[in-house]
C-alpha positions in Angstrom: -45.4 -57.9 84.1 -48.6 -56.4 85.5 -48.7 -54.4 88.7 -50.2 -57.2 90.8 -47.7 -59.8 89.4 -44.7 -57.6 90.5 -46.2 -57.1 94.0 -47.0 -60.8 94.2 -43.5 -61.8 93.2 -41.9 -59.3 95.5 -44.0 -60.1 98.6 -42.5 -63.5 99.5 -39.0 -62.2 98.7 -39.5 -59.2 101.1 -40.8 -61.6 103.8 -37.8 -63.9 103.4 -35.4 -61.0 103.6 -37.0 -59.7 106.7 -36.9 -63.1 108.4 -33.5 -64.1 107.0 -31.3 -61.0 106.1 -28.5 -63.2 104.8 -30.8 -64.4 102.0 -30.9 -60.8 100.7 -27.1 -60.7 100.3 -25.9 -61.4 96.8 -22.6 -61.0 95.0 -22.6 -59.9 91.4 -19.4 -60.6 89.4 -18.2 -59.3 86.1 -15.0 -60.6 84.5 -13.0 -58.8 81.9 -10.7 -60.7 79.5 -8.5 -59.3 76.8 -9.6 -59.9 73.3 -7.7 -60.2 70.1 -6.8 -56.5 70.3 -5.2 -55.1 73.5 -7.5 -52.1 73.2 -10.7 -54.2 73.6 -12.0 -56.8 76.0 -15.0 -59.0 76.7 -16.9 -58.4 79.9 -18.7 -61.5 81.1 -21.5 -60.9 83.7 -22.4 -64.6 83.9 -25.6 -64.2 81.8 -24.3 -62.2 78.9 -21.0 -61.1 77.4 -20.5 -57.4 76.5 -17.7 -56.1 74.3 -15.8 -53.0 75.5 -12.9 -51.0 74.1 -10.8 -48.0 74.8 -12.5 -44.7 73.9 -11.2 -43.4 70.6 -10.0 -40.3 72.5 -7.7 -42.7 74.4 -6.4 -44.6 71.3 -9.3 -47.1 70.9 -10.9 -47.8 67.6 -14.1 -45.9 68.4 -16.4 -48.7 67.1 -17.9 -50.0 70.3 -18.8 -49.1 73.9 -16.0 -47.8 76.2 -16.1 -48.4 79.9 -17.7 -45.0 80.5 -20.5 -46.0 78.1 -21.0 -49.2 80.1 -21.1 -47.2 83.4 -23.7 -44.8 82.0 -25.6 -47.7 80.5 -25.7 -49.4 83.9 -27.0 -46.1 85.5 -29.7 -45.7 82.8 -30.8 -49.3 83.0 -31.0 -49.4 86.7 -32.8 -46.1 86.9 -35.2 -47.2 84.1 -36.0 -50.5 85.8 -36.3 -49.1 89.2 -38.7 -46.3 88.0 -40.8 -48.8 86.2 -41.0 -51.0 89.3 -41.9 -48.1 91.5 -44.5 -46.9 89.0 -46.0 -50.4 88.8 -46.1 -50.7 92.6 -47.9 -47.3 92.7 -50.4 -48.6 90.2 -49.4 -46.0 87.6 -49.9 -46.4 83.9 -46.9 -44.4 82.6 -44.1 -44.7 80.1 -40.6 -44.0 81.5 -37.6 -43.0 79.6 -34.1 -42.4 80.9 -31.0 -40.9 79.5 -27.6 -40.8 81.4 -24.8 -38.7 80.2 -21.4 -37.7 81.6 -18.5 -35.4 81.0 -14.9 -36.6 80.9 -11.7 -34.7 80.4 -9.5 -37.3 78.7 -6.3 -35.4 79.8 -6.8 -37.1 83.2 -6.9 -40.7 82.1 -4.2 -40.0 79.5 -1.8 -38.6 82.1 -1.5 -35.3 80.2 -2.5 -33.0 83.1 -2.0 -34.2 86.7 -4.5 -31.6 88.0 -7.3 -33.1 85.9 -9.2 -35.9 87.6 -9.5 -39.3 86.1 -13.2 -40.2 85.6 -16.4 -38.4 85.1 -16.5 -34.8 86.3 -20.3 -34.5 85.9 -23.0 -37.1 85.4 -26.5 -36.2 84.5 -29.6 -38.4 84.6 -32.8 -37.3 82.8 -35.9 -39.2 83.5 -39.0 -38.6 81.5 -42.4 -39.9 82.7 -45.3 -39.8 80.3 -48.7 -40.2 81.8 -51.2 -38.7 84.2 -49.4 -38.3 87.5 -50.4 -35.9 90.3 -47.7 -33.6 91.9 -47.5 -35.7 95.1 -47.0 -39.0 93.2 -44.4 -37.4 91.0 -42.3 -36.4 94.0 -42.7 -39.9 95.5 -41.8 -41.6 92.2 -38.6 -39.6 92.0 -37.8 -40.1 95.7 -38.2 -43.9 95.6 -36.6 -44.4 92.3 -33.5 -42.5 93.4 -33.6 -44.2 96.8 -33.8 -47.8 95.6 -31.7 -47.7 92.4 -28.6 -49.6 93.2 -26.3 -47.9 90.6 -27.6 -44.4 91.4 -27.0 -44.9 95.1 -23.5 -46.5 94.5 -22.5 -43.4 92.4 -24.1 -41.0 94.8 -22.6 -42.6 98.0 -19.6 -44.6 96.8 -19.0 -47.8 98.6 -15.5 -49.1 99.7 -13.5 -50.4 96.8 -10.6 -52.8 97.3 -8.3 -54.3 94.8 -6.1 -57.4 94.7 -3.5 -57.9 92.1 -1.9 -61.3 91.2 1.1 -61.5 89.0 1.9 -64.7 87.2 4.7 -65.8 84.9 3.9 -67.9 81.8 5.5 -71.0 83.2 4.3 -71.6 86.7 0.8 -70.1 87.1 1.7 -67.9 90.1 4.4 -65.6 91.1 
C-alpha cells in the first residue's frame, strides 16, 4: 500500500472515530481448544488458526510454537506493522525489521521454585530501520511506533485482566 493510500484509507476512519467514539471500540477474540494431544492446542482468531504447544522445557514436544513464542510474535508483528504505517505516514522510503526476544525461567511455570516468577522476566524489542532518516525523524518514528503499537503498550502498561471459569460435567452441559 502506498503512502497516500494508507493516509486516504485512515482519514475517513479517523473522522468517524472522532465523531462517533463507539465506532472505534472493537473486541478481538481468540479461542483455544485442546487438540489430539493434551500438550497442544489450536488457537482460532477468527481469520486464522494457529497451533500451539507446551514448550519442550515444560514437557511439550518442542516441534511448534509455545505460548511465549506467540506472545513475542504478536509483539514483533504489531511493532513491525505500526513502524511501517508510521514510516508510510511520514513519507519515508525505509525497510523495517523487528525481532522480539524474551527470557523465561521455567522453574516458575513448573512450580519448582516459588520465588521465581511465572512469565517473562525480560523482553527485548530490536527494531532495525534501513534507509535515509534524519535524527529528528528517527526519534519521532520510534516515539510514535511505541506509542501506537497495541501489543507494546499492553505489555508496557498492562490492562485489567479478568477471568471467568465454567465447569461442566459430560452429561448436562453445565455445572
